[in-house]
N, C-alpha and C positions, 0 to 999 in steps of 0.2 A: 077367602078374604072377606066375604060378605058377613060372616059370623063374627068377625073381629073389627070393631069400629076403628081401632088404631091402625090395623093393617090396611083397611080400606082407605083411610085418610092418607097413609103413606103412599099407597099406590096412586091415588089421585094427584098427590103432589109430584110424584115422579113423572107421571104422564104430562102434567102441566109444565114441568121444567123442560121435558123433551119437546113439547109443542112450542114453547118459547124459543128454544134453540132453532127449531125448524123455521120459525118465522123470521129470525134475524140473520140466518145464514146467507141470504142473498146480498146482505150489506157487507159481508166479509169477503175480502179478496180470496179467490179460489185456492191459492197456495196455503192460506191459513186455516181453511175450513177443517182440515183433518186434525188440526191442533186443538180444537175446541170440543169440550164435553159439557153436557148439561149438568149443573150442580144443584145443590139443595135450595129450596125455597123456605124462608122462615119469616118471622115478623120484621126482620131488618131488610129484606129484599130477596133478590135472586142472585145466585152465585154461578159464574162461569168458570169452569176448570180449563186451564190452558197448559199445554205441555212444556213450554219453556219461557224464559224471561223475554226473549226477543219477540215472540208472538204476543206475550202479555203487553208489551209496550205498544205494539201496533193496535191491538184490540182495545186498549185503554183509550186510544184516540177515537175509537168508534162508539164508545159507550153513550154519549149524548144522542147520537142518531139511532142507536139501538133502542134506547128508552123511549124516544119519541115514536119510533115505529111500533113498538109494542103497545103504547097508549092508543095509537090509531087503530090497532087491531082489537082493542077492548080490554087489555090487561091493565090493571092498576099497578103501575111500576113506581116504587119509591126510590129504589136504588138497585144498581147492578154492581156486584163485587167481582173481582178477578182473584182467583187462587191459582198459583203456579203449582203444578203437580210435582211432588218430590221424587 
């Protein structure tokens, strides 16, 4: 991956997304944690992938706390989006 800047950047973004998910998991009720996956990071923000609409509704309520928590940990968070897995 070191020989390809594109792959290195993709690997870094994937690791960053996983680290963000690990940071916010303590804010998520234990029953919902298995429903979340780290999604892509792009210029619009970070995406959380959720397994179903019921979990998405609950996680949506937690987004302000998640964003604030990530900012306290040093991440520059502009937005967190939720995508329901098809």
